[in-house]
N, C-alpha and C positions, 0 to 999 in steps of 0.2 A: 504494500500500500504506500502511496505517495506520502512523504513526510512534509508537513507544512507548518508554518508558524504565522500567527496573526500579526499584522504590522504593529509595531510598537509593543509587542507582548501583551496586547489587550486580551481580555477574556470574553468580551461580548462582541458578537457579530450579527449584523442583519443581512440575511441572504435573500435578495430578491429572486423569486422563483417564477419562471415562465410556465412550467408544466412538470408533471411527474417524470416523464422520460428523460428530460434534461437535468432533473434534480437528483435522480437516483444515485449515481456514482459520486456526485458532489457531496450529498448529505452523508453517504456512507464514509467517504474520506474524512469529512469534518469530524464525525462522531468517533471514528477510529483514532483520530488525533486529539481526542478529549476536548473537542470544541462542539458545543451544542448551540447552534445559532437560533435566532428567531427567524422563522421563514415568513417572508412577506409576499403575498400573492396580489400583485398589482398589475392587472392585464386588461385594461379597458379597451384594448385593441381587438379583443376576441369577439367574433360574431358567428352565428347567432348566440343569444344568451344561453340557450341550451348547450351549446358547445363549451361556453365559458364554465357552466356549472359542471359539466362532465370532467373537464380538466381539473377543476378545483377539487372535485370529489376524489379523483385518483390521487392527487397530491396529498389531500387530507388523510387518506387511508395509509399512505406510506409514512407520513409524519407521525401518525398515531402509533404505527408499528415500531418506530424508532424512539418514541417518547420525546419528540421535538415539537416545540410550540409553533403553531401556524396562525398567522394574522391575515385576515382578508381585508383588502382595501376596498373603498367604495367603487362600484362599477359605474363608469360614466363614459359611454362610448361617444356621445356627442362632443364632450369636452376634448376627448382624444382626437376626433376628426377635426375639430377646430384648430387644434395645435399642429397636427401633421400637414394640414392643407393650407396653413397660413401663407399668404402670398407676399409677406413683407420682404423676402429675399429676392424677389423678382421673378420667381417661377409661378406660373398659373396653377390653379387647382387641377386643371386637366393634365398639365405636365407632371405634377406630383402624383396624381392618381395613376398615371401610365408609367411611372418610373419603375425600372426593374428592381428585383431584390438586391439589397446592398446599396441602393441608391439613396438620394437625399430624404425620401419619405421615411426610410428605415431608421436613419440617424435621428430624425425628429421623434419617431416612435420610442426609441430607446431613451431619449432625453425625458419625454413625458413620464414614462413609467419609473425611471430611476430617480427623477426629481421627487416624485411622490414617496418613493422609498426613503430617500435622503431626508425628507421632511419628517417622516415617521421616526427615523433613527434619531434625528436631532431632538424632537419633542420628547422622546423616551430615553434619551441619554445612552444611546447605543453608539459606541465610538467608531465602528468600522462597518463599511458597506461593500458588498460584493454581489455578483449576480450569476445565475445559471445560464444567462444568455451567452456567456463566454464558453459554454460547453458544447454548443451546437456548431457543427461544421458548416451549416447553412448560413451562419451569421458572420459578418466581418468583425474580427477581433479588434481591428483598428477603430471601427465605429463604436463598438461596445465600450472600449477604453476611453474614447473621446467623449462619449456621452456621460460616462461615470465621472471623469475628471471635471466635466462642465458642471454637472449638478452639484458636486461638492464645492466647486469654486463659487457657485451661487451662494452657498451657505458659509463660505469662508475658510475651509480647512486646507491643510497641506496634503498634496497627493502622495500616497505611499511610495510610488515609483521614483519620487524625487529623493528618496532616502531619509525622509523625515515624517514621522507619523503623528506629529502634534495636531490635535483637532483644533479647528478655528472656533471663534465665538462670535455670535451676533446677538443683538439685544432684542428682546421680545419674542413673540412666537415666530415659527418658521414662515417664510413667505409663501403665498398661495400660488400653486400652478393653475393653469387654465382649468376651470371646472371645479376648483376647490381642492383642498388638501385631504389626504387620508386621515383616518382616525388616529387618536393619540391617547395615551394614558395621562399625560401631563403636558403643560405648555407654559412653564414659568420662565422668567428671564433671570440671568442670561441662559441661553441654550447652546449646548455644544454641538457643532456640526460634525458629521462623520468624515472619516478619512476614507478615500477611495482605495480599495484593494484590487488592483488589476491582475488578479490571478488568472492564468490560462488553465481552465478546467478541462482541457483536452489532453494534456500531457500526463506523463507518469503512469500510463496504463489506464487512465480513466475513460478514454474513448472506447476501447473494447469492453471494459467493465460496464459501461453504460448500456451496451447492447445486451449483455448478459442479464443485467438487472431487469430490463424491460421484459425479457422472456421469463425470468424467475417470478416476477411479480404480476405477470400477465397484464401489464399496463395497456390501457388504451393509448395507441401510438398514432397521433394525428398525422395527416398527409398534407397539411398546409400550415403556414405560420400562425394564422388566427384571424387576420383582418380580411375584409371583403376584397381587398386588392390582391393579396397573395393567393387567395382562393382561386382566382381566375387567371393566374400566371403559370 
């Protein structure tokens, strides 16, 4: 099993999870390294809602088996659409909708979901954020890392890959992403923002182990990313 260490020697980690298949080997690895993360399911990109519920149910089943806490974010597909199809960078909504996988729409999608995760981490004093998006060979690791670094810079921390795991501080409650923020247990000032942990969750044997766990757990293994755009590409 891959040996890992949480940036800064921290004991608390928020793991943004996109689905059970991508999370299986990541969670197994974390638990094997005596790290029990809080799993945050923030995936307003997924449609239809029945698909969202199916993916959440599979992840909840696995988290319960491992004794790992799962938190579900608010589902707000319209807020996600508004964010990923925003035309402020010069691209039309039609161009963004037609963009291929790993294009500009995907980067915005990652930013939306990881910002909500970072807000939850900040409001609940969880110092480190990482994501299972970095376990899928269908995703651009560069985009995932760029999105993670961006959301943590919004909240003011230092990125772990820079060799410094100090969390940043901002006053008051976490800033709102389009469509509102995810739930939180507390929101007192000052709030510690999370450090981005840019772990490549494909290496160290985790990619083949991912396939094994999918079979062992008989996971529902979706054939599209989740959004209406990826479903038709």
